[in-house]
N, C-alpha and C positions, 0 to 999 in steps of 0.2 A: 760709752758715754749717757746719762740720762736724757731723758727727751725734755724738751725746754716746754716751758708752758706758759702762753700768752693770754692775756686777759683783753679783748676789743670790746668798748664800750660804745654805741652808737644813740644819735640821739632819738631815732623811732624807727621800726620796721615797717611803716605806713609811708614810704616815700621810696621810687624805685631805687634813685642813685643809693640811697643808705642800705637796701636790699643786695645791691651789688656790692656794696662796702662789705658787707658780711658775707657773701658768696666769694669775692675775691680773697679775704682774709682766709675762709677756712681751706679754698684748693692751694693756696701758697703753701698753709701751713702741712697741709697734707704732701706736697710737692718736695717741702723741705725736711719732712720730719718733726714737724714741731706741734703739739697739742695745744688749739686754738678754741677757744671758749667765748663766745660772742652773747653781749647783753645789749638790750637796749632800755632807755630810760624815759619812753612814753612822753617826750617832749618837757620832762620834768628835770630842771637844776640839779634840785634838793636829791629826788631819787638818785640822778646820776653820782652824784658826791658820796651818797650813801653806800650805793653799789662797791662804788671803787674803795672806799675805805674798810669796808668789811672783806674786801679782799685782801687789802694790806694788813689788816689785823688778824688776818687767820694762821691756824698754827701753821708751821715752818712747811710741814710734807703738802699743805695746801694752796701755799702763798703762791702766785705768778711769778717767773721769770723777769717778766717786763708785761706793762699795761700800754695799750695803745687807745686812745680817744679822742672824740671830736667833741669837744666843750659847748655846752647848751648855758645858758646865762650871759652874764656881763663878763667873766674872768675865766681864765684859764686855770682854776683851782690850784693856787700857787701854794698853799699850807697843805694839800693833799698830796701836791708833785712833792715835795720836800718832806713828808713822812715817806713815799715810796722808796725817794733818794736814798733814806737814812735805814732803810731796810735791806739796800741793795737792790731794788728793783728798778728796771729799767723803765723809761717815761719817755712816750711818743704823743706829742700832740698834734691831730688831724685838723686840717682846713683853718686854723686859727695862729694869729700872733700869741706869743708867750713870750712877754719881757724879762721873766726870771730865767729862762734857760742858761744864758751865759753862767751866771751863779751857780747854777745846777750843775753845769758841766765843772766848773772848777773846783767845787767842794766835794764831788763824789765818783767814784769811779764807775757806776751804772752808767751806761748809756742814756743820752738825756738829747732829744732833738725833735723838730717838727718837718713834717711832711704835708705840703699843701697843694692845692689845685693853684695855678695861677690868676687868681681870681680878677685881677686887674685886666690880665689878657682877655678870660673869657669875656669881661664886661665889653673890653674893645673889640673883639670880635662882634658881639651883638650889637653894637652901634654901627659896625660897617654893612652888617645885615639889613639894619633899617634904612640904610643909606641905599641899599642896592634893590631893597623892593618897595621904597618909596623915592626912586630917583627925583620928583617934582615936589618932594615935601611932604607933609601932613599931618595927622595927629596921632598919637600913640598912646595907649593906655600900658602901663608899665607896672608887673605887679613884682614886688620885691618882697624878698625874704625877710626875718625879722629885725627891728630897726638897731638892735643891740649887736647883731652878729656881724663880725668884722669882716667873712666873706661877703656878706650882702650890701656893706658898705662899698666894698671895692668893687663889686662887680657894677654897681650904680657908679661910682667914679668913673671905672673905664669907659664904660655906656657913653657917658657924658663927653668924655675926650674924642672919642670917634663922631657921634653922632652929630650930622650935620645941622646947623643954626635953623634950617626952614621945616625940623620935626619939633612940633611941639610936643611934651612930656608931660602925662596926666599920671601920676604916683598912686599908687595901693600899697596897702601891706599885707603880708601872707605869711605863712608858717611852714615854708616847704613842703606842703601838703595838698592835692587836689582839694580838700576839705575845704581848707583855710582859704584856698583864692575863691572856689565856688562861693562862699560865704561874703567874702569881700567885695566880689564883682555883683552879686545879686544885690547886697545894699547900695552899693554906688547907683546901678539900674535904678533902683527907686527915686534916687533926689530928682525933684524937678529939672534941675540944671542939666542933668546926664541925658534926657531926651533932647535936647538940644545941641547935643552935641555930635559930630562927625569923627568917627572913629575909625581911622584907616590903618591900623595896625594892633596887636595885643602882642605887648613882649613880656615874657615872664622870667624870671631867674631859677627855673627849673622847669623839664618839662610837666612835670605834674600839676603845677600851678597853672599851667597853660591850659592845659585840657579841664582844669576844674574851672578857668573862666570861658573857655567855649561852651561849657555844660552850662553856666549861668546865662550866657546870650542866649541859647537855642531853647532855653524854657519860656523867654518872653511870650506872652500870650498875644502881644500886638504884633501882627504878621506884617506891616510895613517895616515897624522898629526892629523885629528879629533879623527881618534879611538886610536889613541898613546895615546890622551891626556884624552878622556871620560874612557878609562881603569882605570885611577886614582880614589882612593877613595875620596868622599868628605863627609865632617863636618862643622856644622854650631852650634851655641849657641843660645839660647831662649828656645829652643823646648817646643811650644805652642801645643796643642794638636789637632789644624786642620790645623798646618801647620810644623813646624818641625818635630814633632811626625808623622805624616801623610809622609811626605818626607822620613823619615827613613825607614816606614812599606812598602811604595810603591817601595824602594830601590834607590830614588833620591838621597837621604843623606846614608852615613853609619854609622853616627852616628850626636848627638848634645847633649846639655846641656840644662838641663830643667833649668829655670830662673824663680821662680815665680815673679808675677808681685808686685811692692812697693807699688803701692797706697791703697791696701787693707791694710797693716799692719800701714802704715801712718796715715789714716782715721780714724781706729780705736784707735790708740795711740792719736791722736788730741782731738776725742770725751770722752775718759778719761780723758783727761788733762783738756779740758774745763768744763764737765759736772760735772766730780768726784773729779776733784783738786788731780789727780796721776800727778807726777812730771814723766815725759818721759826721757828716756835714751836720753845721747848725740847723740849717732850713734846706730842704730838697722840695723842688716844684715839678709837679706834671705839668705835661705840654698839650693844652687845648688846640682843635681843629675845627672850623666850620663844616655843618654838613648840611646841604650842599657847599661846595668850595664858593667864595666869595664871588670869583669869576663866573662861576654858572649861575648864579643870582643876578649878577647884572645882565648876562646874555639873557637869560629868561624874561628877566623886568624888561629887556628892549625889545624882545619879542612882543611881548603884550601892549607895550605903548606903542 
């Protein structure tokens, strides 16, 4: 049997979670005997669409058997998805809702499904971390992902569901990168009103943005202001072994949320569908966990109190 060929399109390579997505895809492909090609779109939705369309329209010998992608922009490329299905190419949406999937699954034989992190649960865990870290309440600076991104929206909703009412949230926007968070927090710090703020906690929707926020606060020239802000607790999400978890162990972060990469499960499901004829579920979710555990955070906060 000829080797399967999968194309994996990720938003950027300037993000530790997306780097893990790429590594997990390549490792899973090697383990299952699948050729995996990873491309990234430099956070450009048009570039991503063009990359995928070029693959779909390539010659039969170069065309992938399946495409896995994490969408940029406001949509999950419905027209491109239909073009892929019409060409007999499997289609997997990562970390995004795609309301066209039921239609695609009914009308075509190629596998079509989505694999996502449970973003609501990620947000709920982070809200519980806020509660554990600030048992008396307080004020938190919260750095979100892009406003049009459903993962960012769901993480915010989940956080708000479990965050205690006595923790006030100040929202900023980032782009899933350290640099974007650094710029957002640096701009916020320059506002006259921000100097009057007391920030007890900085929470970001991924670890790289948490580190970007920390760097922006570290660079303040006013020693008293810098000391005040850096006394806050910092938390992130993604919790990769060599970044987020290491940041917690070293004290840069107080907590993170471990989010397994989606590409491993997605490729396993695709191989089972194509080679074994198994019908994949329309949506599969990976399971996030708190690092450290919520109980450990509560105990640590109790000792400090």
